N, C-alpha and C positions, 0 to 999 in steps of 0.2 A: 232377330230370330235365327236360331241355329238349325240348319238343315243337315249338318254333318257334325258328328262327335268323333274325335280321334283320341283314343285313350290307351294307356298301357294297363294291363290287368295282371293281378297277382293272386295270392292265396289268402287275402284278408277275409274272403268268404268263409274259409274253413278254420281260421285260427282264433277269431274273436270268440270269447267264452260264451257270450249271450247271443251270438248270431244263429239264425235259423239252421244253417248247415254246418255249424261248428263241429269239428271232429271230437271235441271234448264232451259233447252232450252224451249222457249215458243212454238216452232213448233212441239215438240215431244209430243206424247200421255202421259198423266199424270199417274204415277204409282198409283195403287189403294190402296196400303198399305205402311206402313213404311218399309224401308230397314232393320231396326234393329229388326223387329218382328220375332218371332220364326216361323219356317215353321211347324205349329202345326196341320193343318187340310188339307184334300183334297180340301176343298173349296178355301183356300188361294192359294194352289198350282195351282188350276184351273185358278184363277184370274191372277196369274203371267204368266201362259202359254198364256192366251189371250192377255195380255199386250205385251209379247214378239212377238207374231204374228203381232201385230200392228206396231212393230218396224222394221219389215222385209224390207219395202221400203227404210229405211235409211241405210241399209247395203252397198248399192252402194257407199255411201260417204266415206267408209273406204279406197277405192283405192287412193283417193286424200288426205286422212288425216290419214295415217297409224300411225303417231306419236300421234294421238288424240283419241286413243281407250282406252287403259289401260296400266298400267305398265307391266302386265302379257303378253299382246299381243306384246308390244314393245320389251320385252325381247326375245320372240321367233322370231319375225320379224328381229331383229338385228342379232341374231345368224345365221339366214338364209342368210341375206345379206352379212355377213362376211365369209360365207362358212364354218361355224362351226356346222351347223345342218345337220345331216344325212337325207337320203331319208326315208320317212315313219317312222318318229321318234315316240317313245312312250312318251307321255306327261302325267305325274301323277300330278293331282291337289288335294290339300287339301283345302276344303272350309268349312265355318261355317254353321251350321244347321239353317240358317236364310233366310229371304226373299231375302236379297242382295246376300247371298252366292248361293242360288238356281238360281236366275236370272242370276248372273254372270257366273255360271257354264254352263247354257244352251247356252248362247251367245258365251262364249269362246269355248265350245265344237264344235259348228257349224263352227266357224272361223278356229279353228285348224284343224278340219277334212277336210274342203273344200280347205283351202288355203295352208296347209302344208302336206296334206295327212297323218295326224297324227293318231295314235291309242291313244285315250284319256281314261284314267282311273281316276275316281273321288272317293275321300274318304271324307265323311262328318264328322266333329268333333263338339262336343258341347263345347262351351266356354262361361261360365257365368262370365263376368268380375265384376259383381256387387255382387257375392257371393264368398268370399275368400276360404271357405272350398271346395265348388264345383270346383272352379277354380284350386285349388291345385291338386285335383284328375284328372280333365279333361286335364290339361296341361301335366300331367304324361302320360295319355293315348295318347295324341297327339304326344308326343316325341317318345313313343313306336311305334306307327304306322309309323311315319316318318322314324325312324331308319330302320324298316323293308323294306320300299321302297328304301332307299339308299343302304342297304345291298344287294338288288337284283341286283345292278350294281356296278360300281367302278368309282373313280374320273376322270379317263382319258376319259371315254365315257358317263358320266352322269353329266349334269349341274344342280347344286343345287341353286335355287333362291327363298328364303323365303321372298318375297317382298310384299305380300298382306295379307289381314286379319288384325286381331288385332295386335298391336305392340308386345304384349307378345308372339305371335306366331313367329314373326321374331327373337326376342331375344333368346327364347329357341330353335328355329330352328337352330340358329348359333351354339349353344352349341352342339346340336346333330351332326351337320356337322363337327365341330371341333373334336369331340370325334372319328368320323369315318374317319377323314382325308380329308374331302371335303372342298375346298374353297367355299365361299359364293358369288354368282354372284349378282350384283346389277346394275340397270340401271334406271336413272331418266327420266321420260317421256319428260321433256322439252328439255334436252340436248342430249338424245339418245346416251350417251357414256357408254360403258360397262366397269364395274369395277369388279375385283375379289378380295375379302378380304381373305387373306390366313388363314388357320385354326390355332388356337392357341393350342399348345400341352396341353392336359389335363392329368395330372398324379396325382395319389394318392396312398399312401402306404396302399394297401389293406390287408396286413398281419395283421395290427392292428385291423381290424374289426372282425376277426374270433371269438373272444370271446364275441361279442355283438349281436349275432343273435337274441336272445330274445328281446332285446331292439329295434332293427331294425324292427322286426315284429310288435311290439306294436306301434311304430311310423308310420309304414306304414298303419296300420289299423285305427288308431285314434290318437287324441291328448293325450299326456302323461304329468302328472303333475311332473315337475322337482324336486320339494321338496320331492317327494316320492321315488326318485331314490337314488341309492348308490353313494358314492363319485366318484368311477371310471367311472360310467355311466355319471355323470354330467361332468366330465373332458373330456370324449369322445365326448359329444355334443359340448363342448366348443372348443375342438381341431379341430373338423370337422364342423365348423359353416356353411360352404358352402352347407352342405347336409341337413340342418334342417331349418325349419321355427319355430321361437321362438317368443311367444308373451304372456305377462302377466303371466309368470311362467309356461307356457305350451309349449310343443314341439311336432312336427310331422315331418316326412320326407317332404322336399320340392320336386317339380317336378324333379329337377336335381338328388336328392338323390334317388328317386324312379327309375329314368331312369338308373343311374349308376349301381345300384345293379341288375337290370334286364338285363343288357348288359355285365356283367363281369362273371368271374368264380364263383362268389357268387350268381348268379341269381337264384339258386335253393332255396334260402332263401324265395323268394316270388312267384316263377313261378308256374302257373298252369301246370299240366302235361297233354299233349295232346296225347292220344293213338288213332291211326287210323288203319282202316282195310286195306287190300290190295287194295280194290276198291278206297278208298279215296286217298291212297298214289299214286296210278296210275294216278289219276287226277292231283295231285300236281306235278308230274314229267313231265307233258305235256309241260308246258312253265312257265317262270318266272312270267308274269303278272297274269296268271290264279292261280298259286300257291300263289301269294301274296293276291289275292282276297279271296281265300279259308281261308287262315290263319287269315286275317283280320276279316272275318265273324265269324269264330270260336271264336276268341277273343271277338268279340262283343256279342256273345251268352253267354259266360261265365260272361261277365260284367253284362248282364241283369239278369242272374240267381243269381249272387251274391248280386246284389242290391235289388232284390225282386220287382223291378218296372216294369218288363216285362208284356206285355199283354198276357193273356192265349192263344189267337188265334195266337200268334207268336210262343211261346215255347211249346204249346200243340196242334199243328195244326192237329194232327191226329183226334182230336175230330170232325173236319169238314168232315171227310170221313165216311159216314153212312155204307159203304160197308165193313169196317174192322171188323174182329172178335176181340172183346175187350180182351178176355181172352188170346189171343195169343201174344198180344203186349208186347215186351220187351224194345223197344226204342221209345222215343218221337220223334216228328217231328217238326223241327224248320223252320219257314217261314222267311227267311232272306231277304236281300236287292237285288237290281238289280244294276249292274254297267254300264248299257246302252247296253250291249251285252248279258250278262248272268244273270240268276237269281240264287239265292243261296237257296237250300233246303237241310236239313241235318237230317238224322235219327241218334239220339244220346242218350246217357245216361250220367248223371252227378253225380259223387260222391262228395257231398259237404263236407263230413268229411275229405277226403284226397285231395280234390281239383283236381279231375281228370275228364277230359272230354273224353268219348269214342265216337269217330266219326265212325259210322258203314257204312253209305251209303250216298253219296252226289249226288245231281242233279244240273246241271248248265243249263239244257234245260227244259223249263217249260212244254212243251207238253209231253215229256218223263216222267217227274216227275208226271204229273197227271195220266198217264197210269199206272205207276208202283206202286206208293204210294197207289193208290186206291185198289190194290190187296195185299197190305202188303209187298211189296218188301223192304227189308232192315229194316222192323219194327218188324218182328216176331222172328228172331234169328240172331246171329252174322254171317256175311258173310265170316269171316275168323278170324284168330288170330289177336290181336291188337299189334301194334308196336309204341314205343315212337318216335315221329317224331324229337324231339330235339336230341336224341341220334343218329338217322340216319343222321341228318344234320351235326353233329359234326364229325361223322365217314367219311362222304363223303368229308368234307373239309380237313381232315387229309390225305386222299389219294392224 
């Protein structure tokens, strides 16, 4: 019995010619923008919300055409019909940060919540298939987030179905699933037959990499010119070709290489250290979905800080509170995302030299956040000593 379904969602809902919400149907309202456009402004988001409202009268057609909705819907519907889906399941969706991803997420959320009484969690990922360097980094991030979602469950009670989104998401999703021992569920909309592809064992002699920490860090950060490497380093890249992307005499870690070293005993080579206060740790112990959301958002914050592309009103949100005493502030305020039920706000400090994030105080309720942050709660001083959450998680598993 599956109590959790982890799936990647794409635009199959809108492109199948016979689907209920297919944009090719003449009787359906026309979508105002391209499905491939980036969800870059509030205006575009508003246009899509208005368009989805116009689709509401067509939701009744789903009852008679359940196989003509989407691959994602068909998967959950088939699990339910076969008695494999638990009551009030948790459905975790990974969608691209595009118009199609956003629209599909909104419709799927409504269907899953109303028809299957599901608790739906959604994570957006950036995938730029037309920019190889960006794609290499983004797929690595996607694999990392996907692994965290799968590690919150286990194969007997979690169905893993990377069936939507870009094909590269399905390919690398299968690698993540195999590495963690998950079979991959697949169902084609036309035949409605559920298949499970068994995981392929992934093994590598990790003892050999211990002497190449410096090279791995360089290849993780940027491209490295192979001609400038020593003989042993060149042989290492040649021996472990599955870990590297090599082109025109340059090499860097490919997404699988990044993922592998971030999920093994060598993950300390790259991993950001996350130190949390007792208050943050308490929130993370409440439930798996909430803990997953908090960890994903902290990772997103570090990504923004490291890239230098974050907006100041996101990572320095304390500047919007005129009531704060500036000379007392020891922690910045991060204005994160919403997962449909909770918001994410964090009082933090980041040490870029040692790559350490100090998470001092977290809010998941917006009203409480507005009350407490405006008077400096969590911003003026540490609320407790900080603990390395990675160490705590390892210790708890060993027990």
